[in-house]
C-alpha positions in Angstrom: 11.5 17.1 27.8 10.5 15.8 24.5 8.3 12.7 23.6 10.1 9.7 22.1 8.3 9.4 18.2 6.4 6.3 18.1 7.0 3.6 15.6 3.7 4.7 13.6 3.2 7.7 11.7 0.5 10.0 13.8 -2.5 11.5 11.8 -2.9 15.3 11.9 -6.1 15.6 9.8 -8.4 14.0 7.4 -9.5 14.5 3.5 -12.4 12.9 3.2 -11.6 8.8 4.2 -7.9 9.9 3.7 -5.6 10.8 6.6 -2.9 12.8 5.9 -0.3 11.6 8.9 3.2 13.8 9.5 5.3 11.6 7.4 3.0 12.1 4.4 3.4 16.0 5.0 7.0 15.7 4.5 7.4 13.2 1.4 5.3 15.5 -0.4 7.0 18.7 0.7 10.0 16.5 -0.7 8.3 16.2 -4.1 7.1 19.6 -4.3 10.4 20.2 -3.7 11.7 18.1 -7.2 8.4 19.6 -9.1 10.5 23.4 -7.9 13.4 22.5 -9.1 12.6 20.5 -12.0 11.1 23.3 -13.3 13.7 26.0 -12.8 16.5 23.6 -13.9 14.4 23.4 -17.0 14.1 27.0 -17.4 18.0 27.2 -17.2 19.0 24.9 -19.9 21.3 26.1 -22.5 23.5 24.8 -25.1 26.6 25.7 -23.0 25.7 24.5 -19.2 26.7 27.1 -16.5 25.6 27.5 -12.9 22.3 25.5 -11.7 22.7 23.3 -14.7 26.3 22.9 -14.5 25.5 21.9 -10.4 22.4 19.1 -11.6 24.7 17.6 -14.8 27.7 16.9 -12.7 25.5 15.3 -10.5 23.9 13.2 -13.0 27.5 12.2 -14.0 28.2 11.2 -10.4 25.0 8.7 -10.4 26.0 7.4 -13.5 29.7 6.3 -12.9 28.1 4.6 -10.2 25.5 2.6 -11.5 28.0 1.6 -14.2 29.7 -0.1 -11.4 26.7 -1.9 -11.0 25.5 -2.5 -14.2 28.9 -2.7 -16.5 27.3 -1.2 -19.4 26.5 2.8 -20.0 23.9 2.2 -22.2 22.2 0.2 -19.1 23.0 3.2 -16.7 21.2 5.4 -18.5 18.5 3.2 -19.9 17.7 2.7 -15.8 18.8 6.2 -14.7 15.3 8.4 -14.8 14.1 5.6 -12.2 16.8 4.9 -10.3 18.2 8.0 -9.8 14.7 9.5 -8.8 14.5 6.8 -6.1 18.1 7.9 -5.0 17.2 11.7 -4.6 13.6 11.1 -3.3 15.3 9.4 -0.4 17.8 11.8 0.3 16.0 14.7 0.1 13.9 13.2 2.3 16.4 12.3 5.1 17.7 15.7 5.0 14.7 17.1 5.3 14.0 15.0 8.3 16.7 17.0 10.3 15.9 20.8 9.8 15.2 22.9 12.5 11.4 22.3 13.6 11.2 18.6 12.3 10.0 17.4 15.2 9.2 20.6 17.2 6.6 22.3 15.6 3.7 20.6 16.0 -0.1 20.2 17.6 -1.9 19.2 20.6 -4.4 16.7 19.7 -6.4 14.2 22.3 -5.5 11.1 21.4 -7.4 8.1 23.3 -8.7 10.5 26.0 -5.3 12.1 26.7 -4.0 15.3 25.1 -1.1 15.1 23.4 1.8 17.0 21.7 1.8 15.8 17.5 4.6 17.1 15.7 3.4 18.4 12.5 6.5 17.8 10.2 8.7 13.9 10.8 11.0 12.4 8.4 9.6 10.4 5.9 11.4 7.3 5.7 10.3 6.8 9.6 7.0 5.6 8.2 7.3 1.6 7.5 4.4 1.8 5.1 6.8 4.3 2.6 10.0 2.1 3.2 8.0 -0.9 2.5 6.1 0.5 -0.7 9.7 1.4 -2.2 10.9 -2.0 -1.6 8.0 -3.7 -3.2 8.1 -1.2 -6.2 11.5 -1.9 -6.7 11.7 -5.9 -6.0 8.2 -6.2 -8.4 9.7 -3.7 -11.2 13.1 -5.6 -11.0 10.5 -8.6 -12.3 8.5 -7.0 -14.5 11.7 -5.6 -16.5 13.2 -8.6 -16.2 10.4 -10.4 -18.0 10.3 -7.4 -20.7 14.1 -7.7 -21.8 14.8 -11.7 -21.7 10.7 -12.7 -22.5 7.9 -14.5 -19.3 9.1 -18.5 -20.2 12.8 -17.5 -19.9 12.7 -15.4 -17.0 10.0 -18.0 -15.2 12.8 -20.9 -15.9 15.5 -18.6 -13.7 12.9 -19.7 -10.7 11.0 -22.8 -11.6 13.3 -24.4 -13.7 11.1 -26.8 -15.5 12.9 -26.9 -19.1 15.9 -28.2 -17.3 14.5 -31.0 -15.8 12.8 -31.8 -19.1 16.0 -31.6 -20.7 17.7 -33.7 -18.1 15.4 -36.6 -18.5 15.8 -36.3 -22.0 19.4 -36.9 -21.6 18.8 -40.1 -19.6 21.5 -39.4 -17.2 20.6 -39.9 -13.2 23.3 -37.6 -12.3 22.2 -34.7 -14.8 18.5 -35.6 -13.5 19.8 -35.7 -10.1 20.8 -32.1 -10.7 18.1 -30.5 -12.1 15.8 -31.7 -9.2 18.2 -30.1 -7.1 17.9 -26.6 -9.2 14.5 -27.0 -9.8 14.1 -26.9 -5.9 16.4 -24.4 -5.2 14.0 -22.3 -7.6 11.5 -22.3 -4.8 14.1 -20.8 -2.4 14.8 -18.3 -5.1 11.0 -17.2 -4.6 11.1 -16.7 -1.1 14.5 -14.6 -1.2 12.6 -12.3 -3.4 9.9 -11.9 -0.7 12.9 -11.2 1.9 14.3 -8.5 -0.8 11.3 -6.6 0.3 11.7 -7.4 4.3 15.3 -6.0 4.1 15.4 -3.1 2.2 12.7 -1.6 3.7 13.4 -2.5 7.5 17.1 -1.2 6.7 16.1 1.9 5.6 13.4 2.3 8.2 15.4 1.1 11.1 18.0 3.6 10.4 16.3 6.7 10.1 13.9 6.4 12.9 17.2 5.6 14.8 18.6 8.8 14.3 15.0 10.5 14.6 15.1 9.1 18.3 19.1 10.0 18.9 18.4 13.4 17.6 15.3 13.7 20.3 16.8 12.2 23.1 20.0 14.5 22.5 17.4 17.7 22.5 16.0 16.8 25.3 18.7 16.2 27.4 20.7 19.5 26.4 20.2 21.6 23.1 22.6 23.3 20.5 26.4 22.5 20.8 26.0 18.7 22.0 23.5 17.4 18.9 25.9 19.6 15.7 28.1 16.6 15.3 25.0 14.1 15.3 23.5 16.2 12.8 26.1 16.2 10.6 26.3 12.2 11.0 22.6 11.8 10.4 23.4 14.1 7.0 25.8 10.8 5.9 23.5 8.5 7.2 21.0 10.1 5.2 23.2 9.9 2.1 24.3 6.3 3.0 21.3 4.8 3.3 19.9 6.1 0.1 22.9 5.1 -1.7 22.4 1.6 -0.4 18.7 1.2 -0.8 19.3 2.9 -4.9 22.3 0.3 -6.3 20.4 -2.6 -4.5 17.6 -2.0 -6.0 19.6 -1.3 -9.2 21.4 -4.7 -8.6 18.0 -6.5 -8.3 17.6 -5.1 -11.7 20.7 -5.6 -13.5 20.9 -9.3 -12.3 16.8 -9.4 -13.8 18.3 -8.4 -17.2 20.9 -11.0 -17.2 20.5 -13.3 -20.0 19.5 -16.7 -19.0 22.2 -19.9 -19.4 20.8 -23.6 -19.7 23.6 -25.3 -18.4 21.8 -28.7 -18.0 20.6 -28.5 -21.1 24.1 -27.7 -22.5 25.8 -30.7 -20.3 22.4 -33.2 -22.1 23.4 -32.3 -25.7 27.5 -33.3 -24.8 
């Protein structure tokens, strides 16, 4: 019987004060794979695409097609492609590497809390909540940074704390306009809370689905190997693709919304 994987990533060795976990090894392998493939693709780039260049150009065109459905603008899709495309491919390859033979079954025996335990050398990278939370926080924070640089700090700040709307409402001297401005002002604080909720939901959704798949495959491998787990391996391929798509497109949606121009509704009502 294989032991069920724990919630936390397991340390393998230390480099000084830095602890290398089995999930970190998998994420490093993913990055290394990106470097190798990027080098090979760069060397094969030609004016008339063929072979591996054709394959990756088709992937880019597919991604741009999905991005266009979110942004509604090919220029924006091209602008956000390096960030969102890299995020999508990193999550996808990390998920798929996690179901290769040997992942979870090749490891070492270590003494943990006075007991000898089996520690797998490799583990799906996105079963580490630290990684999924870091990507979620980075995605949401970057959406705000891009929004500030796109529409300006004060206009972007007014999306959440609508001080200018309150000011224009008082200038209008209309009771309903002032009341509406205060309601929107309070809603702005709820929007700030929702930004934190985005980070939590993004990270937990990815972590939960990939961790659940790891537990399922471990249980099946413990009961009966080879034949029975095969359909579930295929299902995990699909789950890995879906989760990478959902995560990356949600981050793209946050960035797209953050870069939309601000309309001063209260100000417009006050001037009419």
